[in-house]
N, C-alpha and C positions, 0 to 999 in steps of 0.2 A: 729748413734753414738751421734748427738747431743742431739736427744731426752731422751739418756739415762744418759747425763750426766746434763740436768737439772732435770732429776728425781731424781738424787744426790744428788743436791744442795737442793731441796726443800722438804725432808722428812717430816717435821711437816705438809704438806698439804696433803702429802698422808695417814699418819694417820688420819688426822680429817674427809677425805672424807671416811673413813673405819670404821667410829664410828657407833655401833651397837644400839645406842638411839636412839629412835624413834621421830621425828619431832614432837614439840609442838602444839595440838590443831589441828595437821592435815592440815595447812594452808602451809604448804612447806617452811615456814620460822619459825626461833627461836624468830623472832622479835615479841612482842607479838601484838594483833589486835589493830587498832585505833578504839575506839569509840566515836561519835560524840555527843557533847552533845546536849539534848533537849533543842531545843530553843523555844522562844516564838513566838508570831503570825508574820509573815512577816510583812515588812512596806507595799506590796503592798496589804493586806487585807484592810486598811484604805485609801488608794488612791482615790480620786474622779478627774477624768477630765472630766470639763463641756464640754457640745456639744455646738460646733460653730454653729452660722447660719451667712447667709451671704457671705458665701468663695467665692462666683463667682462675686462678686461686686454687686453695685446697679442697674445695668440694667436687673439683674436675679431674680429669685425667692429666697427668704430666704433658703429656702431648695430646693435642684434642682433635686428632684427625688422622688419617691416613690417605697415603695417596699413591699411585702407580704412574711411572714413564709411559707417556703416551707411544704409540705405536708411530715411528717416524721413518719415512721412507729413504732419506736423503743420508743421513748416517748413524751409526748404531747407538751407542751408549751416548747418555747424557752425563755432561759432566758436572761434578760435583767441587763447589770451589770454596775456598776459605773465606770469604766474605762476600756481601750482597752485592757484586757488582763485577762486571764482564773483565776486568782487568786485573782481578784478584788471581791468585794462584790456585791451579788445579788439583785438587788435593785427592781426588779419585773419582769413580765413573761407575752410572748405575747402567746395567744393560735394560733394552726394551723389555714391556712386562714385569720388572722388579717392583715391589711393594717396599713402602716405608712410611715412618711416622713424621707427621708435620708437628711441630712444635711453636714455632713461631714465623712472624712474617716481616717482612721490611717495611719502612715507615709509606712506601711508595706502591707495596702490595706485586711489586714486580720478582721478588724471589722469597722461596719459603726457607726456612730453616729447618732440615731435616735430620733425624736419626735413623740410621739402617744398619743392618747384620749383614755380615761377609756372604750370606747364603743368598741375599737377594728377597728376602722376605720380611715382614713387619711381625716380629716375635715377641714373645712376651722376655724372652733373655737379655732384652735392652733397659729393660726395668722401668719405662713412661707409660706402660697403659693402666698404672693404678695413679689415685693422687699423690700429691708429696706436700710437705707443709708449708714450704717456704719457695718463694721464684727462684732460681738459680742457672747457671751456667751448666750445659750438661757435660758430665766427665764420667758417663759409666764405661761399659764394656763394650758397647759397639761403636762405631763412626759416627761422626756428624759432618754436617756442612749447609753450604747453600746450593739451591737449584734456581733455577729460570721457571717462575711458576705456568707461564705459558705452556711448558713441556710438562705440565703436571696434569693427570685427571684426578680428579678427589674419589675417593672410594665410600668414605663414610668416616663417621666419628670412630672413636676407639670404646669400646666397649668392654664390659667385665665378663670374664668367663660364664658361659650360662649356668644358669643354676641346675642341679640333678632334681630330676622328676620327682623323686620322694621328698625333698624340701618344698617345692612348690604344693604337696599336697599338704605337707606340714604347715605352710603358710595359710593355707586357703581356708584352715579350722579355725 
């Protein structure tokens, strides 16, 4: 009885539901489709986040680990970005098997801030294997940037050069 009464009170709704007119554009609504305007480049394209060294303090090496590019079958080189996100500009690339210093990480741990030599080896020429007095942005002779941590295999921590045998004997006495 209540259902019958509500149908009689709203006859315009019944008539609107029985229209034979097809729905515009087949989207299920008569509201026009929203078209987004074509935007210029994102601000993320031009962002640069410098790699920080000395993150663990002055008792540790400026960069605390070394990494190696994972061997990947899909494509060759791993991109190095100017900032820790996918939309950032690519500033270089590292071929499979090359090594580098890992100096910092992004907050979400998805990106490593790395320092690398043009030869593809993590060498002492970059100046990050010994301690520094204060945390700072890397401005050394080697290149730096951000790589996706999922594409990196950790090798080891950064160690001082080995002590020669004659110095070991002198220290033991």
